[in-house]
KOLVO-976580 format. One record per atom (N, C-alpha, C): residue number from 1; residue in one letter; chain; atom name; x, y, z. Coordinates in Angstrom, 1 decimal. Atoms other than C-alpha are relative to their C-alpha. Layout:
REM residues N
+-----+------+-----+------+--------+--------+--------+
| seq | type | mol | atom |     px |     py |     pz |
+-----+------+-----+------+--------+--------+--------+
| NUM |    A |   A |   CA |      X |      Y |      Z |
...
+-----+------+-----+------+--------+--------+--------+
//
This chain:
REM residues 83
+-----+------+-----+------+--------+--------+--------+
| seq | type | mol | atom |     px |     py |     pz |
+-----+------+-----+------+--------+--------+--------+
|   1 |    M |   A |    N |    0.7 |    0.0 |   -1.3 |
|   1 |    M |   A |   CA |   14.4 |   18.5 |    3.6 |
|   1 |    M |   A |    C |   -0.6 |   -1.4 |    0.2 |
|   2 |    N |   A |    N |    0.5 |    1.3 |   -0.3 |
|   2 |    N |   A |   CA |   13.6 |   15.2 |    5.2 |
|   2 |    N |   A |    C |   -1.3 |    0.0 |    0.7 |
|   3 |    L |   A |    N |    1.4 |    0.1 |   -0.6 |
|   3 |    L |   A |   CA |   10.3 |   14.0 |    6.7 |
|   3 |    L |   A |    C |    0.0 |    0.6 |    1.4 |
|   4 |    R |   A |    N |    0.0 |   -0.6 |   -1.4 |
|   4 |    R |   A |   CA |   11.3 |   14.9 |   10.3 |
|   4 |    R |   A |    C |    0.1 |    1.5 |    0.0 |
|   5 |    N |   A |    N |    0.0 |   -1.4 |    0.1 |
|   5 |    N |   A |   CA |   12.2 |   18.4 |    9.3 |
|   5 |    N |   A |    C |   -1.3 |    0.6 |   -0.5 |
|   6 |    C |   A |    N |    1.3 |   -0.5 |    0.5 |
|   6 |    C |   A |   CA |    8.9 |   18.8 |    7.4 |
|   6 |    C |   A |    C |   -1.0 |   -0.1 |    1.2 |
|   7 |    V |   A |    N |    0.9 |    0.1 |   -1.2 |
|   7 |    V |   A |   CA |    7.0 |   17.5 |   10.5 |
|   7 |    V |   A |    C |    0.3 |    1.0 |    1.0 |
|   8 |    T |   A |    N |   -0.4 |   -1.0 |   -1.0 |
|   8 |    T |   A |   CA |    8.9 |   19.8 |   12.8 |
|   8 |    T |   A |    C |   -0.5 |    1.3 |   -0.4 |
|   9 |    A |   A |    N |    0.5 |   -1.3 |    0.5 |
|   9 |    A |   A |   CA |    8.2 |   22.8 |   10.6 |
|   9 |    A |   A |    C |   -1.5 |    0.1 |    0.0 |
|  10 |    T |   A |    N |    1.4 |    0.0 |    0.0 |
|  10 |    T |   A |   CA |    4.6 |   21.9 |   10.2 |
|  10 |    T |   A |    C |   -0.6 |    0.2 |    1.4 |
|  11 |    L |   A |    N |    0.5 |   -0.1 |   -1.4 |
|  11 |    L |   A |   CA |    4.1 |   21.4 |   14.0 |
|  11 |    L |   A |    C |    0.3 |    1.4 |    0.5 |
|  12 |    A |   A |    N |   -0.4 |   -1.4 |   -0.5 |
|  12 |    A |   A |   CA |    5.9 |   24.7 |   14.7 |
|  12 |    A |   A |    C |   -1.0 |    1.0 |   -0.5 |
|  13 |    L |   A |    N |    0.9 |   -0.9 |    0.6 |
|  13 |    L |   A |   CA |    3.6 |   26.5 |   12.3 |
|  13 |    L |   A |    C |   -1.4 |   -0.1 |    0.6 |
|  14 |    V |   A |    N |    1.3 |    0.2 |   -0.6 |
|  14 |    V |   A |   CA |    0.5 |   24.9 |   13.7 |
|  14 |    V |   A |    C |   -0.1 |    0.6 |    1.5 |
|  15 |    V |   A |    N |   -0.1 |   -0.5 |   -1.4 |
|  15 |    V |   A |   CA |    1.5 |   25.7 |   17.3 |
|  15 |    V |   A |    C |    0.0 |    1.5 |    0.0 |
|  16 |    M |   A |    N |   -0.1 |   -1.5 |    0.1 |
|  16 |    M |   A |   CA |    2.4 |   29.3 |   16.4 |
|  16 |    M |   A |    C |   -1.4 |    0.6 |   -0.4 |
|  17 |    A |   A |    N |    1.3 |   -0.4 |    0.4 |
|  17 |    A |   A |   CA |   -0.9 |   29.7 |   14.6 |
|  17 |    A |   A |    C |   -1.1 |    0.0 |    1.1 |
|  18 |    C |   A |    N |    0.9 |    0.2 |   -1.1 |
|  18 |    C |   A |   CA |   -2.9 |   28.4 |   17.5 |
|  18 |    C |   A |    C |    0.3 |    1.1 |    1.1 |
|  19 |    L |   A |    N |   -0.4 |   -1.0 |   -1.0 |
|  19 |    L |   A |   CA |   -1.0 |   30.7 |   19.9 |
|  19 |    L |   A |    C |   -0.4 |    1.4 |   -0.4 |
|  20 |    L |   A |    N |    0.4 |   -1.3 |    0.5 |
|  20 |    L |   A |   CA |   -1.6 |   33.7 |   17.7 |
|  20 |    L |   A |    C |   -1.5 |    0.2 |    0.1 |
|  21 |    V |   A |    N |    1.5 |   -0.1 |   -0.1 |
|  21 |    V |   A |   CA |   -5.3 |   33.0 |   17.5 |
|  21 |    V |   A |    C |   -0.4 |    0.2 |    1.4 |
|  22 |    A |   A |    N |    0.4 |   -0.1 |   -1.4 |
|  22 |    A |   A |   CA |   -5.5 |   32.6 |   21.3 |
|  22 |    A |   A |    C |    0.3 |    1.4 |    0.5 |
|  23 |    M |   A |    N |   -0.3 |   -1.4 |   -0.6 |
|  23 |    M |   A |   CA |   -3.9 |   36.0 |   21.9 |
|  23 |    M |   A |    C |   -0.5 |    1.1 |   -0.8 |
|  24 |    W |   A |    N |    0.5 |   -1.1 |    0.9 |
|  24 |    W |   A |   CA |   -5.6 |   37.9 |   19.1 |
|  24 |    W |   A |    C |   -0.8 |    1.1 |    0.7 |
|  25 |    P |   A |    N |    0.8 |   -1.1 |   -0.6 |
|  25 |    P |   A |   CA |   -8.1 |   39.8 |   21.3 |
|  25 |    P |   A |    C |    0.7 |    0.8 |    1.0 |
|  26 |    A |   A |    N |   -0.8 |   -0.7 |   -1.0 |
|  26 |    A |   A |   CA |   -5.4 |   41.0 |   23.6 |
|  26 |    A |   A |    C |    0.3 |    1.4 |   -0.5 |
|  27 |    D |   A |    N |   -0.4 |   -1.3 |    0.3 |
|  27 |    D |   A |   CA |   -4.7 |   44.7 |   23.7 |
|  27 |    D |   A |    C |    1.5 |    0.2 |    0.3 |
|  28 |    I |   A |    N |   -1.4 |    0.0 |   -0.1 |
|  28 |    I |   A |   CA |   -1.0 |   44.8 |   23.0 |
|  28 |    I |   A |    C |    0.5 |    1.4 |   -0.3 |
|  29 |    Q |   A |    N |   -0.6 |   -1.3 |    0.2 |
|  29 |    Q |   A |   CA |    1.0 |   48.0 |   23.4 |
|  29 |    Q |   A |    C |    1.5 |   -0.2 |   -0.3 |
|  30 |    A |   A |    N |   -1.4 |    0.0 |    0.3 |
|  30 |    A |   A |   CA |    4.4 |   48.5 |   21.9 |
|  30 |    A |   A |    C |    0.9 |    0.5 |    1.1 |
|  31 |    Q |   A |    N |   -0.9 |   -0.5 |   -1.0 |
|  31 |    Q |   A |   CA |    7.3 |   48.9 |   24.3 |
|  31 |    Q |   A |    C |    1.3 |    0.3 |   -0.7 |
|  32 |    D |   A |    N |   -1.3 |   -0.3 |    0.5 |
|  32 |    D |   A |   CA |   10.6 |   50.6 |   23.6 |
|  32 |    D |   A |    C |    1.1 |   -0.7 |    0.8 |
|  33 |    E |   A |    N |   -0.9 |    0.8 |   -0.7 |
|  33 |    E |   A |   CA |   12.5 |   47.8 |   25.2 |
|  33 |    E |   A |    C |    0.7 |   -1.0 |   -0.9 |
|  34 |    E |   A |    N |   -0.7 |    1.1 |    0.7 |
|  34 |    E |   A |   CA |   15.1 |   45.5 |   23.9 |
|  34 |    E |   A |    C |    0.7 |   -0.9 |    1.1 |
|  35 |    W |   A |    N |   -0.6 |    0.9 |   -0.9 |
|  35 |    W |   A |   CA |   16.3 |   42.4 |   25.7 |
|  35 |    W |   A |    C |    0.6 |   -1.2 |   -0.7 |
|  36 |    E |   A |    N |   -0.7 |    1.2 |    0.6 |
|  36 |    E |   A |   CA |   18.5 |   39.4 |   25.0 |
|  36 |    E |   A |    C |    0.2 |   -1.0 |    1.1 |
|  37 |    W |   A |    N |   -0.1 |    1.1 |   -0.9 |
|  37 |    W |   A |   CA |   18.4 |   36.1 |   26.7 |
|  37 |    W |   A |    C |    0.7 |   -1.1 |   -0.6 |
|  38 |    Q |   A |    N |   -0.7 |    1.1 |    0.5 |
|  38 |    Q |   A |   CA |   21.0 |   33.5 |   26.0 |
|  38 |    Q |   A |    C |   -0.3 |   -1.3 |    0.7 |
|  39 |    M |   A |    N |    0.4 |    1.3 |   -0.6 |
|  39 |    M |   A |   CA |   20.1 |   29.9 |   26.5 |
|  39 |    M |   A |    C |    0.9 |   -1.1 |   -0.6 |
|  40 |    D |   A |    N |   -0.8 |    1.1 |    0.4 |
|  40 |    D |   A |   CA |   22.3 |   26.8 |   26.3 |
|  40 |    D |   A |    C |   -0.9 |   -1.1 |   -0.6 |
|  41 |    T |   A |    N |    0.9 |    1.0 |    0.6 |
|  41 |    T |   A |   CA |   20.3 |   24.7 |   23.8 |
|  41 |    T |   A |    C |    0.5 |   -0.4 |   -1.4 |
|  42 |    D |   A |    N |   -0.2 |    0.4 |    1.4 |
|  42 |    D |   A |   CA |   20.6 |   22.7 |   20.6 |
|  42 |    D |   A |    C |   -1.2 |    0.4 |   -0.9 |
|  43 |    Y |   A |    N |    1.2 |   -0.3 |    0.7 |
|  43 |    Y |   A |   CA |   17.2 |   24.0 |   19.5 |
|  43 |    Y |   A |    C |    0.3 |    1.3 |   -0.9 |
|  44 |    M |   A |    N |    0.0 |   -1.2 |    0.8 |
|  44 |    M |   A |   CA |   16.9 |   26.5 |   16.6 |
|  44 |    M |   A |    C |   -1.3 |    0.6 |    0.2 |
|  45 |    L |   A |    N |    1.3 |   -0.5 |   -0.3 |
|  45 |    L |   A |   CA |   14.1 |   28.6 |   18.0 |
|  45 |    L |   A |    C |   -0.5 |    1.0 |   -1.1 |
|  46 |    T |   A |    N |    0.6 |   -0.8 |    1.0 |
|  46 |    T |   A |   CA |   11.7 |   30.3 |   15.6 |
|  46 |    T |   A |    C |   -1.1 |    0.9 |    0.5 |
|  47 |    G |   A |    N |    1.1 |   -0.8 |   -0.6 |
|  47 |    G |   A |   CA |    9.0 |   31.7 |   17.9 |
|  47 |    G |   A |    C |   -0.1 |   -0.1 |    1.5 |
|  48 |    V |   A |    N |    0.2 |    0.0 |   -1.4 |
|  48 |    V |   A |   CA |    8.3 |   32.7 |   21.4 |
|  48 |    V |   A |    C |   -1.3 |    0.6 |    0.4 |
|  49 |    W |   A |    N |    1.3 |   -0.5 |   -0.4 |
|  49 |    W |   A |   CA |    5.0 |   33.3 |   23.1 |
|  49 |    W |   A |    C |   -0.2 |   -0.2 |    1.5 |
|  50 |    G |   A |    N |    0.2 |    0.2 |   -1.4 |
|  50 |    G |   A |   CA |    4.0 |   33.8 |   26.7 |
|  50 |    G |   A |    C |   -1.2 |    0.8 |    0.5 |
|  51 |    S |   A |    N |    1.1 |   -0.7 |   -0.6 |
|  51 |    S |   A |   CA |    1.0 |   34.8 |   28.8 |
|  51 |    S |   A |    C |    0.4 |    0.8 |    1.3 |
|  52 |    S |   A |    N |   -0.6 |   -0.7 |   -1.2 |
|  52 |    S |   A |   CA |    3.2 |   35.9 |   31.8 |
|  52 |    S |   A |    C |    1.5 |   -0.4 |    0.0 |
|  53 |    G |   A |    N |   -1.4 |    0.4 |   -0.2 |
|  53 |    G |   A |   CA |    6.7 |   35.7 |   33.0 |
|  53 |    G |   A |    C |    0.3 |   -1.4 |    0.5 |
|  54 |    S |   A |    N |   -0.1 |    1.4 |   -0.5 |
|  54 |    S |   A |   CA |    6.0 |   32.3 |   34.4 |
|  54 |    S |   A |    C |   -0.7 |   -1.0 |   -0.9 |
|  55 |    D |   A |    N |    0.7 |    0.9 |    0.9 |
|  55 |    D |   A |   CA |    4.3 |   30.8 |   31.4 |
|  55 |    D |   A |    C |    0.4 |    0.4 |   -1.5 |
|  56 |    V |   A |    N |   -0.5 |   -0.4 |    1.3 |
|  56 |    V |   A |   CA |    6.4 |   31.1 |   28.2 |
|  56 |    V |   A |    C |    0.3 |   -1.2 |   -0.8 |
|  57 |    F |   A |    N |   -0.2 |    1.1 |    0.9 |
|  57 |    F |   A |   CA |    6.6 |   28.8 |   25.2 |
|  57 |    F |   A |    C |    1.0 |    0.4 |   -1.1 |
|  58 |    A |   A |    N |   -0.9 |   -0.3 |    1.1 |
|  58 |    A |   A |   CA |    9.4 |   28.7 |   22.6 |
|  58 |    A |   A |    C |   -0.1 |   -1.3 |   -0.9 |
|  59 |    V |   A |    N |    0.1 |    1.1 |    1.0 |
|  59 |    V |   A |   CA |    9.1 |   26.6 |   19.4 |
|  59 |    V |   A |    C |    1.1 |    0.2 |   -1.0 |
|  60 |    G |   A |    N |   -1.0 |    0.0 |    1.0 |
|  60 |    G |   A |   CA |   11.5 |   25.7 |   16.7 |
|  60 |    G |   A |    C |    0.4 |   -1.4 |   -0.4 |
|  61 |    R |   A |    N |   -0.5 |    1.3 |    0.4 |
|  61 |    R |   A |   CA |   13.5 |   22.9 |   15.1 |
|  61 |    R |   A |    C |    0.5 |   -0.7 |    1.2 |
|  62 |    G |   A |    N |   -0.4 |    0.8 |   -1.2 |
|  62 |    G |   A |   CA |   13.9 |   20.3 |   17.8 |
|  62 |    G |   A |    C |   -1.1 |   -0.2 |    1.0 |
|  63 |    G |   A |    N |    1.1 |    0.2 |   -0.9 |
|  63 |    G |   A |   CA |   10.7 |   20.8 |   19.6 |
|  63 |    G |   A |    C |   -0.6 |    1.2 |    0.6 |
|  64 |    I |   A |    N |    0.7 |   -1.0 |   -0.7 |
|  64 |    I |   A |   CA |    8.8 |   22.9 |   22.1 |
|  64 |    I |   A |    C |    0.6 |    0.1 |    1.4 |
|  65 |    L |   A |    N |   -0.5 |   -0.2 |   -1.4 |
|  65 |    L |   A |   CA |   10.2 |   24.4 |   25.3 |
|  65 |    L |   A |    C |   -1.0 |    0.8 |    0.8 |
|  66 |    H |   A |    N |    0.9 |   -0.8 |   -0.9 |
|  66 |    H |   A |   CA |    8.3 |   25.8 |   28.3 |
|  66 |    H |   A |    C |    0.8 |    0.6 |    1.1 |
|  67 |    Y |   A |    N |   -0.6 |   -0.7 |   -1.1 |
|  67 |    Y |   A |   CA |    9.5 |   28.3 |   30.9 |
|  67 |    Y |   A |    C |   -1.0 |    0.3 |    1.1 |
|  68 |    D |   A |    N |    1.0 |   -0.1 |   -1.1 |
|  68 |    D |   A |   CA |    7.7 |   28.2 |   34.3 |
|  68 |    D |   A |    C |    0.4 |    1.1 |    0.9 |
|  69 |    G |   A |    N |   -0.4 |   -1.1 |   -0.9 |
|  69 |    G |   A |   CA |    9.4 |   31.3 |   35.8 |
|  69 |    G |   A |    C |    1.3 |   -0.3 |    0.7 |
|  70 |    W |   A |    N |   -1.2 |    0.4 |   -0.6 |
|  70 |    W |   A |   CA |   12.3 |   29.3 |   37.1 |
|  70 |    W |   A |    C |    1.0 |   -0.7 |   -0.9 |
|  71 |    S |   A |    N |   -0.8 |    0.7 |    0.9 |
|  71 |    S |   A |   CA |   13.6 |   27.0 |   34.4 |
|  71 |    S |   A |    C |   -0.7 |   -0.4 |   -1.3 |
|  72 |    W |   A |    N |    0.6 |    0.4 |    1.2 |
|  72 |    W |   A |   CA |   13.1 |   25.8 |   30.9 |
|  72 |    W |   A |    C |   -0.1 |   -1.5 |    0.0 |
|  73 |    S |   A |    N |    0.2 |    1.4 |    0.1 |
|  73 |    S |   A |   CA |   11.8 |   22.3 |   30.2 |
|  73 |    S |   A |    C |   -0.4 |   -0.4 |   -1.4 |
|  74 |    D |   A |    N |    0.4 |    0.5 |    1.3 |
|  74 |    D |   A |   CA |   11.4 |   20.2 |   27.0 |
|  74 |    D |   A |    C |   -1.4 |   -0.6 |    0.1 |
|  75 |    M |   A |    N |    1.4 |    0.5 |    0.0 |
|  75 |    M |   A |   CA |    7.8 |   19.5 |   26.2 |
|  75 |    M |   A |    C |   -0.1 |   -1.4 |   -0.5 |
|  76 |    G |   A |    N |    0.0 |    1.4 |    0.4 |
|  76 |    G |   A |   CA |    8.8 |   16.2 |   24.7 |
|  76 |    G |   A |    C |   -1.0 |   -0.4 |   -1.2 |
|  77 |    V |   A |    N |    0.9 |    0.3 |    1.2 |
|  77 |    V |   A |   CA |    7.1 |   16.2 |   21.2 |
|  77 |    V |   A |    C |    0.3 |   -1.3 |   -0.5 |
|  78 |    N |   A |    N |   -0.2 |    1.4 |    0.6 |
|  78 |    N |   A |   CA |    6.6 |   12.7 |   19.9 |
|  78 |    N |   A |    C |   -0.2 |    0.0 |   -1.5 |
|  79 |    F |   A |    N |    0.1 |    0.0 |    1.4 |
|  79 |    F |   A |   CA |    7.5 |   12.7 |   16.3 |
|  79 |    F |   A |    C |   -0.5 |   -1.3 |   -0.7 |
|  80 |    E |   A |    N |    0.5 |    1.3 |    0.5 |
|  80 |    E |   A |   CA |    6.5 |    9.1 |   15.9 |
|  80 |    E |   A |    C |   -1.5 |    0.0 |   -0.2 |
|  81 |    A |   A |    N |    1.5 |   -0.2 |    0.1 |
|  81 |    A |   A |   CA |    2.9 |   10.2 |   16.2 |
|  81 |    A |   A |    C |   -0.4 |    0.4 |   -1.4 |
|  82 |    F |   A |    N |    0.3 |   -0.5 |    1.4 |
|  82 |    F |   A |   CA |    3.2 |   11.7 |   12.7 |
|  82 |    F |   A |    C |    0.4 |   -1.0 |   -1.1 |
|  83 |    G |   A |    N |   -0.3 |    1.0 |    1.0 |
|  83 |    G |   A |   CA |    4.2 |    8.5 |   11.0 |
|  83 |    G |   A |    C |    1.4 |   -0.1 |   -0.3 |
+-----+------+-----+------+--------+--------+--------+
//
């Protein structure tokens, strides 16, 4: 595992931890629904979180993606900031 992969994995874990803490007080009810959404991307996604259908984040190897209700966009993570 090279430095970039370590940084990516660490960043993804930090983002997911922050998102989990932010949504902790929410009253979440289980749904008996299954859905599948295919996306043309080179990202290996490891987690998805959203506050609504127009504010969804997906994280994984390669960066962070955001869905605004119409399209996905790359959040542009700067790996140089980590050395």
